[in-house]
N, C-alpha and C positions, 0 to 999 in steps of 0.2 A: 518280416513278412509273416502274417498269420497262417497257421496251418489250416488246411482245407479238409472238410469232411463231407461225405455224401451219404445220405440215408435214403435207401430204396426200400419201399415197403409194399405189401399187399394186405388188404383187409376185407373182411366180409361184413362186419357189423360196426366198424369204426374204432374199435379198441386199438388196433395197431397204428392207425392214423394218429389218434390223440396221444398214444405212447410215444410215437416218433416226434410229434410236436413238442412234447415235454423234454425229450432228449435234446432236441434242437436248442431249447431255452437254456438248458444246463451247459451244453457245449459252447454256445455263444457267450454265456456268462464266464466261461473259462478262457475266452479269447480266441476261439476257433471261428473260422468262417464256414458256415454250414449251408448246404443245399439239400432240400428234402423233396423226394419224388414219389408220387403215387404211381407205381409201375403199371397200373391198369390204365391210367390216363395219359402218361407221358412216356416217351421213349428216350433212353440214354444212348448216346452215340459214342461217347468217349469218357474214360475214367482216369486218364493219365494225370490230370491236374490234382487229384485228391491224395492226401496223405493217409486218410482213414476212410474205409467204406463200411457202412453198417447196413446189413440186410435184415429186414424184419418181415415176419409173416404171421397172419392169423392162423389158428389151427381149428380144424373141424374134422371130427372122426379120424384123428391121427394124420391128417393131410395138411400140407402147406397150401396156401393159395398159389395159383398157377403162375402169376406174374413174377414174383421174386425168384421162383425156381427157374423160369426162363432167363432171368437176368444172370443168375449163377452159371447157367449153362453157356450163355452167350459170351460171358467175359471170363470163363474159367481160367484160361491161360494168363490173362492179365492179373486176375485176382491172386494167383499163386505168388506174385511178387509184391503184393500190397498188404498193408495192415488191414485186416478184415475182422469185423465183429458180427455175430449173428444173434438174433433173438426171435422168440416167438411169443405170441399172446395166447394164453390158454386158460380159459375160465375153469376147465376141468382140473388143470394142474393145481390151481389155488385151492380147490376143494380137497384134492388129495393131500395137499400140504396141511390143511386144517385137520384132516382126519388122520394125519401121521402115517400114511400108507407109503412107507419108505421104498419098498421094492417097486411099486408102480411109478413113483416119482422118478426113480433112477432109470427105469425102463423108458419112460417118456423122454427124459433128458437124452438118453442114448439115441433113441429113434428120431426125435425132433431135431437134435443139434449135432451130435457126434457123427451119426451116420450120414447126415446131410453134408457136413464138412468133409468127411472122407470121400463121399461120392464125387465131389468137385476138387479134390486134392487141396483143400484149404487147411491152413494152420491158424485158426482164429486167435486173436489176442484176447478175446473174451467171448463167452456164449452165455445166454441167459434165457430162462423160461419165466415170463412174467404172467400175472393173472390177466384175465381178459374180461369179456362181456358176454353174458347170456342175454340175448334180446329175443325173447320168444315171439314178439310181435313181427319180427322180420324173417323168422324161420319158415321154411315151407311146411306144409301140413305134416308130412311124414317125419321130418326131423323134430318138429314140435311135439308130436305124439311120442316119438322115441325117447326124447329127453324130458318128458313131463315128470317122470319119476325122480328127476334130479331136484325139482323145485323144493320139496321138503328138506332135502339134504343141504341145499344152498342156504335156506333160511335157518336151519339148525346150526350151520357154521357161522351165523351172524352176519351174512351178507344181506344187506337191506335192498329192497326195491328202490331204484333211483326214480323210476316212473313205473306205471303198471307193467309187469312182466319184463322188466329190464333190471339186471343185476350186474354190478361192476365189482369184480373181484381183485382189482389191482391194488398193490401197495406202492404208492407214489414215492415213498422214501427209498424203497429198494431200487426203483427205476432211476431216480435221481443219483443215488450213490453209484450205480453201475455206470451211468453216463460220466460222472466225475472221474471214475477210475479209468475210463477210456481216454479222457482228456489227458490225464497224467501219463498214459502210455505213449502219447505221441508228442508231448511237449519237449 
């Protein structure tokens, strides 16, 4: 019988959704049965059937999206006995990696992942910070104005506009390799 995985995610600009969809492809290719849930649109009632639970969130100004956080809180006790992996999508993190800002990268990993896992008493089998998407078209005026200074840094780092004012900073090979590693951990 195939192992079952659940991916629960929250997204602001779609990066965490498409990252989750790519993880699904890899896990299914590795023989797992996978269900993916946008926590903003669907409610999870039971997690007992799953061998692996992956929780993903977009990051904005150092904050997770609310829905995955609510999922962690709601299922905290059950998750303590499950194999859990967590990831976040952060376009800023990809920029920091390009700029080799090691201290900031480690601070973000600690804040985004390690502190979140500790808050809910989780012992994740894996945690990752992936690149994300800057979509200046969908940001509110204040956020767009605040982050406008990032545009030259984004372009200097070699991230090209996918569409006007939309930058994707993800490395798909890193995401796929992480997903393969998860599959290996539950086979």
